[in-house]
PDB file of the backbone (N, CA, C, O) and the ligand in Angstrom, with CONECT records:
HET     ZN  A 101       1
ATOM      1  N   UNK A   1    -147.669  18.830 -27.958  1.00  0.00           N
ATOM      2  CA  UNK A   1    -148.693  19.861 -27.792  1.00  0.00           C
ATOM      3  C   UNK A   1    -149.172  19.924 -26.339  1.00  0.00           C
ATOM      4  O   UNK A   1    -149.422  21.000 -25.795  1.00  0.00           O
ATOM      5  N   UNK A   2    -149.290  18.758 -25.736  1.00  0.00           N
ATOM      6  CA  UNK A   2    -149.881  18.710 -24.409  1.00  0.00           C
ATOM      7  C   UNK A   2    -148.823  18.873 -23.325  1.00  0.00           C
ATOM      8  O   UNK A   2    -148.271  17.894 -22.824  1.00  0.00           O
ATOM      9  N   UNK A   3    -148.557  20.091 -22.983  1.00  0.00           N
ATOM     10  CA  UNK A   3    -147.636  20.312 -21.878  1.00  0.00           C
ATOM     11  C   UNK A   3    -147.985  21.633 -21.212  1.00  0.00           C
ATOM     12  O   UNK A   3    -148.886  22.344 -21.657  1.00  0.00           O
ATOM     13  N   UNK A   4    -147.276  21.953 -20.160  1.00  0.00           N
ATOM     14  CA  UNK A   4    -147.574  23.194 -19.470  1.00  0.00           C
ATOM     15  C   UNK A   4    -148.805  23.066 -18.600  1.00  0.00           C
ATOM     16  O   UNK A   4    -148.760  22.415 -17.557  1.00  0.00           O
ATOM     17  N   UNK A   5    -149.896  23.672 -19.008  1.00  0.00           N
ATOM     18  CA  UNK A   5    -151.085  23.697 -18.174  1.00  0.00           C
ATOM     19  C   UNK A   5    -152.036  22.534 -18.440  1.00  0.00           C
ATOM     20  O   UNK A   5    -153.152  22.499 -17.922  1.00  0.00           O
ATOM     21  N   UNK A   6    -151.593  21.608 -19.232  1.00  0.00           N
ATOM     22  CA  UNK A   6    -152.477  20.502 -19.568  1.00  0.00           C
ATOM     23  C   UNK A   6    -152.666  19.551 -18.395  1.00  0.00           C
ATOM     24  O   UNK A   6    -151.739  19.246 -17.644  1.00  0.00           O
ATOM     25  N   UNK A   7    -153.880  19.108 -18.276  1.00  0.00           N
ATOM     26  CA  UNK A   7    -154.224  18.131 -17.256  1.00  0.00           C
ATOM     27  C   UNK A   7    -154.565  16.818 -17.945  1.00  0.00           C
ATOM     28  O   UNK A   7    -155.292  16.801 -18.939  1.00  0.00           O
ATOM     29  N   UNK A   8    -154.049  15.743 -17.424  1.00  0.00           N
ATOM     30  CA  UNK A   8    -154.345  14.453 -18.019  1.00  0.00           C
ATOM     31  C   UNK A   8    -155.506  13.790 -17.284  1.00  0.00           C
ATOM     32  O   UNK A   8    -155.610  13.845 -16.058  1.00  0.00           O
ATOM     33  N   UNK A   9    -156.348  13.182 -18.050  1.00  0.00           N
ATOM     34  CA  UNK A   9    -157.504  12.514 -17.471  1.00  0.00           C
ATOM     35  C   UNK A   9    -157.601  11.097 -18.017  1.00  0.00           C
ATOM     36  O   UNK A   9    -157.346  10.842 -19.194  1.00  0.00           O
ATOM     37  N   UNK A  10    -157.972  10.196 -17.140  1.00  0.00           N
ATOM     38  CA  UNK A  10    -158.137   8.799 -17.529  1.00  0.00           C
ATOM     39  C   UNK A  10    -159.614   8.457 -17.447  1.00  0.00           C
ATOM     40  O   UNK A  10    -160.275   8.758 -16.454  1.00  0.00           O
ATOM     41  N   UNK A  11    -160.127   7.828 -18.492  1.00  0.00           N
ATOM     42  CA  UNK A  11    -161.524   7.391 -18.501  1.00  0.00           C
ATOM     43  C   UNK A  11    -161.574   5.908 -18.204  1.00  0.00           C
ATOM     44  O   UNK A  11    -160.965   5.093 -18.897  1.00  0.00           O
ATOM     45  N   UNK A  12    -162.303   5.579 -17.170  1.00  0.00           N
ATOM     46  CA  UNK A  12    -162.407   4.172 -16.780  1.00  0.00           C
ATOM     47  C   UNK A  12    -163.841   3.703 -16.883  1.00  0.00           C
ATOM     48  O   UNK A  12    -164.785   4.435 -16.585  1.00  0.00           O
ATOM     49  N   UNK A  13    -163.977   2.470 -17.311  1.00  0.00           N
ATOM     50  CA  UNK A  13    -165.298   1.864 -17.383  1.00  0.00           C
ATOM     51  C   UNK A  13    -165.888   1.785 -15.984  1.00  0.00           C
ATOM     52  O   UNK A  13    -165.230   1.333 -15.047  1.00  0.00           O
ATOM     53  N   UNK A  14    -167.119   2.222 -15.850  1.00  0.00           N
ATOM     54  CA  UNK A  14    -167.769   2.223 -14.544  1.00  0.00           C
ATOM     55  C   UNK A  14    -168.055   0.833 -14.014  1.00  0.00           C
ATOM     56  O   UNK A  14    -168.303   0.661 -12.821  1.00  0.00           O
ATOM     57  N   UNK A  15    -168.025  -0.146 -14.876  1.00  0.00           N
ATOM     58  CA  UNK A  15    -168.333  -1.511 -14.446  1.00  0.00           C
ATOM     59  C   UNK A  15    -167.081  -2.317 -14.126  1.00  0.00           C
ATOM     60  O   UNK A  15    -166.975  -2.909 -13.052  1.00  0.00           O
ATOM     61  N   UNK A  16    -166.140  -2.339 -15.054  1.00  0.00           N
ATOM     62  CA  UNK A  16    -164.980  -3.218 -14.867  1.00  0.00           C
ATOM     63  C   UNK A  16    -163.706  -2.431 -14.554  1.00  0.00           C
ATOM     64  O   UNK A  16    -162.657  -3.016 -14.282  1.00  0.00           O
ATOM     65  N   UNK A  17    -163.804  -1.125 -14.595  1.00  0.00           N
ATOM     66  CA  UNK A  17    -162.679  -0.267 -14.212  1.00  0.00           C
ATOM     67  C   UNK A  17    -161.515  -0.288 -15.203  1.00  0.00           C
ATOM     68  O   UNK A  17    -160.420   0.181 -14.894  1.00  0.00           O
ATOM     69  N   UNK A  18    -161.754  -0.821 -16.363  1.00  0.00           N
ATOM     70  CA  UNK A  18    -160.711  -0.822 -17.383  1.00  0.00           C
ATOM     71  C   UNK A  18    -160.531   0.581 -17.950  1.00  0.00           C
ATOM     72  O   UNK A  18    -161.504   1.308 -18.151  1.00  0.00           O
ATOM     73  N   UNK A  19    -159.309   0.948 -18.199  1.00  0.00           N
ATOM     74  CA  UNK A  19    -159.034   2.248 -18.806  1.00  0.00           C
ATOM     75  C   UNK A  19    -159.462   2.220 -20.263  1.00  0.00           C
ATOM     76  O   UNK A  19    -158.965   1.418 -21.054  1.00  0.00           O
ATOM     77  N   UNK A  20    -160.376   3.091 -20.604  1.00  0.00           N
ATOM     78  CA  UNK A  20    -160.893   3.120 -21.968  1.00  0.00           C
ATOM     79  C   UNK A  20    -160.172   4.154 -22.814  1.00  0.00           C
ATOM     80  O   UNK A  20    -159.955   3.958 -24.010  1.00  0.00           O
ATOM     81  N   UNK A  21    -159.808   5.245 -22.184  1.00  0.00           N
ATOM     82  CA  UNK A  21    -159.200   6.313 -22.962  1.00  0.00           C
ATOM     83  C   UNK A  21    -158.437   7.249 -22.035  1.00  0.00           C
ATOM     84  O   UNK A  21    -158.799   7.434 -20.873  1.00  0.00           O
ATOM     85  N   UNK A  22    -157.385   7.826 -22.572  1.00  0.00           N
ATOM     86  CA  UNK A  22    -156.662   8.847 -21.824  1.00  0.00           C
ATOM     87  C   UNK A  22    -156.679  10.136 -22.637  1.00  0.00           C
ATOM     88  O   UNK A  22    -156.380  10.144 -23.831  1.00  0.00           O
ATOM     89  N   UNK A  23    -157.030  11.204 -21.972  1.00  0.00           N
ATOM     90  CA  UNK A  23    -157.118  12.472 -22.682  1.00  0.00           C
ATOM     91  C   UNK A  23    -156.344  13.552 -21.933  1.00  0.00           C
ATOM     92  O   UNK A  23    -156.001  13.399 -20.760  1.00  0.00           O
ATOM     93  N   UNK A  24    -156.087  14.613 -22.622  1.00  0.00           N
ATOM     94  CA  UNK A  24    -155.458  15.767 -21.993  1.00  0.00           C
ATOM     95  C   UNK A  24    -156.300  16.988 -22.310  1.00  0.00           C
ATOM     96  O   UNK A  24    -156.836  17.121 -23.410  1.00  0.00           O
ATOM     97  N   UNK A  25    -156.408  17.862 -21.350  1.00  0.00           N
ATOM     98  CA  UNK A  25    -157.192  19.070 -21.571  1.00  0.00           C
ATOM     99  C   UNK A  25    -156.602  20.216 -20.776  1.00  0.00           C
ATOM    100  O   UNK A  25    -155.735  20.021 -19.924  1.00  0.00           O
ATOM    101  N   UNK A  26    -157.070  21.384 -21.058  1.00  0.00           N
ATOM    102  CA  UNK A  26    -156.559  22.567 -20.395  1.00  0.00           C
ATOM    103  C   UNK A  26    -157.222  22.742 -19.035  1.00  0.00           C
ATOM    104  O   UNK A  26    -158.448  22.733 -18.932  1.00  0.00           O
ATOM    105  N   UNK A  27    -156.429  22.899 -18.014  1.00  0.00           N
ATOM    106  CA  UNK A  27    -156.937  23.028 -16.648  1.00  0.00           C
ATOM    107  C   UNK A  27    -157.945  24.156 -16.489  1.00  0.00           C
ATOM    108  O   UNK A  27    -158.908  24.037 -15.732  1.00  0.00           O
ATOM    109  N   UNK A  28    -157.724  25.222 -17.187  1.00  0.00           N
ATOM    110  CA  UNK A  28    -158.566  26.397 -16.989  1.00  0.00           C
ATOM    111  C   UNK A  28    -159.999  26.155 -17.441  1.00  0.00           C
ATOM    112  O   UNK A  28    -160.914  26.876 -17.043  1.00  0.00           O
ATOM    113  N   UNK A  29    -160.190  25.136 -18.274  1.00  0.00           N
ATOM    114  CA  UNK A  29    -161.538  24.818 -18.728  1.00  0.00           C
ATOM    115  C   UNK A  29    -162.127  23.641 -17.960  1.00  0.00           C
ATOM    116  O   UNK A  29    -163.087  23.015 -18.409  1.00  0.00           O
ATOM    117  N   UNK A  30    -161.564  23.353 -16.831  1.00  0.00           N
ATOM    118  CA  UNK A  30    -161.914  22.148 -16.076  1.00  0.00           C
ATOM    119  C   UNK A  30    -163.408  22.029 -15.808  1.00  0.00           C
ATOM    120  O   UNK A  30    -163.979  20.942 -15.905  1.00  0.00           O
ATOM    121  N   UNK A  31    -164.038  23.146 -15.470  1.00  0.00           N
ATOM    122  CA  UNK A  31    -165.447  23.111 -15.085  1.00  0.00           C
ATOM    123  C   UNK A  31    -166.351  22.698 -16.239  1.00  0.00           C
ATOM    124  O   UNK A  31    -167.446  22.177 -16.028  1.00  0.00           O
ATOM    125  N   UNK A  32    -165.889  22.931 -17.439  1.00  0.00           N
ATOM    126  CA  UNK A  32    -166.750  22.648 -18.585  1.00  0.00           C
ATOM    127  C   UNK A  32    -166.526  21.237 -19.130  1.00  0.00           C
ATOM    128  O   UNK A  32    -167.188  20.817 -20.078  1.00  0.00           O
ATOM    129  N   UNK A  33    -165.596  20.521 -18.528  1.00  0.00           N
ATOM    130  CA  UNK A  33    -165.317  19.157 -18.990  1.00  0.00           C
ATOM    131  C   UNK A  33    -166.323  18.201 -18.373  1.00  0.00           C
ATOM    132  O   UNK A  33    -166.600  18.255 -17.175  1.00  0.00           O
ATOM    133  N   UNK A  34    -166.845  17.353 -19.182  1.00  0.00           N
ATOM    134  CA  UNK A  34    -167.787  16.357 -18.666  1.00  0.00           C
ATOM    135  C   UNK A  34    -167.050  15.325 -17.820  1.00  0.00           C
ATOM    136  O   UNK A  34    -165.896  14.985 -18.079  1.00  0.00           O
ATOM    137  N   UNK A  35    -167.748  14.843 -16.810  1.00  0.00           N
ATOM    138  CA  UNK A  35    -167.118  13.896 -15.896  1.00  0.00           C
ATOM    139  C   UNK A  35    -167.567  12.466 -16.155  1.00  0.00           C
ATOM    140  O   UNK A  35    -166.946  11.507 -15.695  1.00  0.00           O
ATOM    141  N   UNK A  36    -168.630  12.348 -16.879  1.00  0.00           N
ATOM    142  CA  UNK A  36    -169.098  11.017 -17.237  1.00  0.00           C
ATOM    143  C   UNK A  36    -169.495  11.012 -18.700  1.00  0.00           C
ATOM    144  O   UNK A  36    -170.075  11.974 -19.204  1.00  0.00           O
ATOM    145  N   UNK A  37    -169.180   9.934 -19.365  1.00  0.00           N
ATOM    146  CA  UNK A  37    -169.545   9.821 -20.766  1.00  0.00           C
ATOM    147  C   UNK A  37    -169.754   8.353 -21.095  1.00  0.00           C
ATOM    148  O   UNK A  37    -169.129   7.470 -20.507  1.00  0.00           O
ATOM    149  N   UNK A  38    -170.629   8.117 -22.029  1.00  0.00           N
ATOM    150  CA  UNK A  38    -170.888   6.738 -22.400  1.00  0.00           C
ATOM    151  C   UNK A  38    -169.878   6.295 -23.447  1.00  0.00           C
ATOM    152  O   UNK A  38    -169.733   6.914 -24.502  1.00  0.00           O
ATOM    153  N   UNK A  39    -169.193   5.218 -23.132  1.00  0.00           N
ATOM    154  CA  UNK A  39    -168.174   4.716 -24.056  1.00  0.00           C
ATOM    155  C   UNK A  39    -168.312   3.211 -24.205  1.00  0.00           C
ATOM    156  O   UNK A  39    -168.848   2.517 -23.341  1.00  0.00           O
ATOM    157  N   UNK A  40    -167.813   2.740 -25.323  1.00  0.00           N
ATOM    158  CA  UNK A  40    -167.830   1.306 -25.545  1.00  0.00           C
ATOM    159  C   UNK A  40    -166.654   0.653 -24.831  1.00  0.00           C
ATOM    160  O   UNK A  40    -165.504   1.063 -24.990  1.00  0.00           O
ATOM    161  N   UNK A  41    -166.959  -0.355 -24.054  1.00  0.00           N
ATOM    162  CA  UNK A  41    -165.923  -1.100 -23.345  1.00  0.00           C
ATOM    163  C   UNK A  41    -165.739  -2.457 -24.007  1.00  0.00           C
ATOM    164  O   UNK A  41    -166.682  -3.237 -24.142  1.00  0.00           O
ATOM    165  N   UNK A  42    -164.512  -2.717 -24.414  1.00  0.00           N
ATOM    166  CA  UNK A  42    -164.240  -3.984 -25.090  1.00  0.00           C
ATOM    167  C   UNK A  42    -164.411  -5.162 -24.140  1.00  0.00           C
ATOM    168  O   UNK A  42    -164.866  -6.240 -24.523  1.00  0.00           O
ATOM    169  N   UNK A  43    -164.038  -4.926 -22.909  1.00  0.00           N
ATOM    170  CA  UNK A  43    -164.088  -6.011 -21.931  1.00  0.00           C
ATOM    171  C   UNK A  43    -165.534  -6.406 -21.627  1.00  0.00           C
ATOM    172  O   UNK A  43    -165.863  -7.591 -21.572  1.00  0.00           O
ATOM    173  N   UNK A  44    -166.387  -5.411 -21.434  1.00  0.00           N
ATOM    174  CA  UNK A  44    -167.798  -5.676 -21.149  1.00  0.00           C
ATOM    175  C   UNK A  44    -168.587  -5.936 -22.439  1.00  0.00           C
ATOM    176  O   UNK A  44    -169.694  -6.474 -22.410  1.00  0.00           O
ATOM    177  N   UNK A  45    -168.007  -5.552 -23.536  1.00  0.00           N
ATOM    178  CA  UNK A  45    -168.660  -5.670 -24.837  1.00  0.00           C
ATOM    179  C   UNK A  45    -169.994  -4.939 -24.857  1.00  0.00           C
ATOM    180  O   UNK A  45    -170.968  -5.413 -25.441  1.00  0.00           O
ATOM    181  N   UNK A  46    -170.025  -3.801 -24.224  1.00  0.00           N
ATOM    182  CA  UNK A  46    -171.234  -2.990 -24.235  1.00  0.00           C
ATOM    183  C   UNK A  46    -170.861  -1.539 -23.920  1.00  0.00           C
ATOM    184  O   UNK A  46    -169.752  -1.239 -23.478  1.00  0.00           O
ATOM    185  N   UNK A  47    -171.819  -0.665 -24.161  1.00  0.00           N
ATOM    186  CA  UNK A  47    -171.601   0.736 -23.820  1.00  0.00           C
ATOM    187  C   UNK A  47    -171.892   0.948 -22.342  1.00  0.00           C
ATOM    188  O   UNK A  47    -172.975   0.629 -21.849  1.00  0.00           O
ATOM    189  N   UNK A  48    -170.918   1.483 -21.660  1.00  0.00           N
ATOM    190  CA  UNK A  48    -171.079   1.748 -20.237  1.00  0.00           C
ATOM    191  C   UNK A  48    -170.717   3.194 -19.948  1.00  0.00           C
ATOM    192  O   UNK A  48    -170.103   3.877 -20.767  1.00  0.00           O
ATOM    193  N   UNK A  49    -171.111   3.640 -18.771  1.00  0.00           N
ATOM    194  CA  UNK A  49    -170.713   4.967 -18.339  1.00  0.00           C
ATOM    195  C   UNK A  49    -169.237   4.937 -17.943  1.00  0.00           C
ATOM    196  O   UNK A  49    -168.826   4.178 -17.065  1.00  0.00           O
ATOM    197  N   UNK A  50    -168.476   5.761 -18.595  1.00  0.00           N
ATOM    198  CA  UNK A  50    -167.067   5.866 -18.251  1.00  0.00           C
ATOM    199  C   UNK A  50    -166.874   7.096 -17.373  1.00  0.00           C
ATOM    200  O   UNK A  50    -167.411   8.170 -17.647  1.00  0.00           O
ATOM    201  N   UNK A  51    -166.101   6.915 -16.323  1.00  0.00           N
ATOM    202  CA  UNK A  51    -165.880   8.019 -15.400  1.00  0.00           C
ATOM    203  C   UNK A  51    -164.474   8.574 -15.547  1.00  0.00           C
ATOM    204  O   UNK A  51    -163.497   7.838 -15.683  1.00  0.00           O
ATOM    205  N   UNK A  52    -164.409   9.870 -15.516  1.00  0.00           N
ATOM    206  CA  UNK A  52    -163.123  10.529 -15.676  1.00  0.00           C
ATOM    207  C   UNK A  52    -162.384  10.620 -14.350  1.00  0.00           C
ATOM    208  O   UNK A  52    -162.973  10.912 -13.309  1.00  0.00           O
ATOM    209  N   UNK A  53    -161.100  10.368 -14.410  1.00  0.00           N
ATOM    210  CA  UNK A  53    -160.283  10.595 -13.237  1.00  0.00           C
ATOM    211  C   UNK A  53    -159.024  11.325 -13.659  1.00  0.00           C
ATOM    212  O   UNK A  53    -158.303  10.898 -14.561  1.00  0.00           O
ATOM    213  N   UNK A  54    -158.782  12.422 -12.992  1.00  0.00           N
ATOM    214  CA  UNK A  54    -157.594  13.202 -13.341  1.00  0.00           C
ATOM    215  C   UNK A  54    -156.328  12.457 -12.934  1.00  0.00           C
ATOM    216  O   UNK A  54    -156.260  11.835 -11.874  1.00  0.00           O
ATOM    217  N   UNK A  55    -155.358  12.535 -13.784  1.00  0.00           N
ATOM    218  CA  UNK A  55    -154.104  11.852 -13.510  1.00  0.00           C
ATOM    219  C   UNK A  55    -152.942  12.823 -13.681  1.00  0.00           C
ATOM    220  O   UNK A  55    -152.907  13.613 -14.624  1.00  0.00           O
ATOM    221  N   UNK A  56    -152.019  12.750 -12.776  1.00  0.00           N
ATOM    222  CA  UNK A  56    -150.837  13.589 -12.889  1.00  0.00           C
ATOM    223  C   UNK A  56    -149.749  12.839 -13.630  1.00  0.00           C
ATOM    224  O   UNK A  56    -149.524  11.649 -13.412  1.00  0.00           O
ATOM    225  N   UNK A  57    -149.096  13.549 -14.492  1.00  0.00           N
ATOM    226  CA  UNK A  57    -148.027  12.917 -15.234  1.00  0.00           C
ATOM    227  C   UNK A  57    -146.790  12.874 -14.338  1.00  0.00           C
ATOM    228  O   UNK A  57    -146.248  13.909 -13.950  1.00  0.00           O
ATOM    229  N   UNK A  58    -146.368  11.677 -14.025  1.00  0.00           N
ATOM    230  CA  UNK A  58    -145.300  11.521 -13.052  1.00  0.00           C
ATOM    231  C   UNK A  58    -143.919  11.774 -13.638  1.00  0.00           C
ATOM    232  O   UNK A  58    -143.005  12.191 -12.926  1.00  0.00           O
ATOM    233  N   UNK A  59    -143.772  11.533 -14.889  1.00  0.00           N
ATOM    234  CA  UNK A  59    -142.447  11.665 -15.490  1.00  0.00           C
ATOM    235  C   UNK A  59    -142.140  13.098 -15.844  1.00  0.00           C
ATOM    236  O   UNK A  59    -141.062  13.389 -16.361  1.00  0.00           O
TER     237      UNK A  59
HETATM  238 ZN    ZN A 101    -166.030  -2.495 -18.866  1.00  0.00          ZN2+
END
């Protein structure tokens, strides 16, 4: 499903930088995508602010 205009985003824990989640979304809706979200980090064992970083699919 995720191909063509899809943009991949990686969510990283703001504290330990661990990747919490990878998502794909439509580029055209980029402005409406949140850039920070609170997520549970297994490494920190607490809810932290996760920051989104866009990632290009290299393959
Ligand atoms: Zn963490």
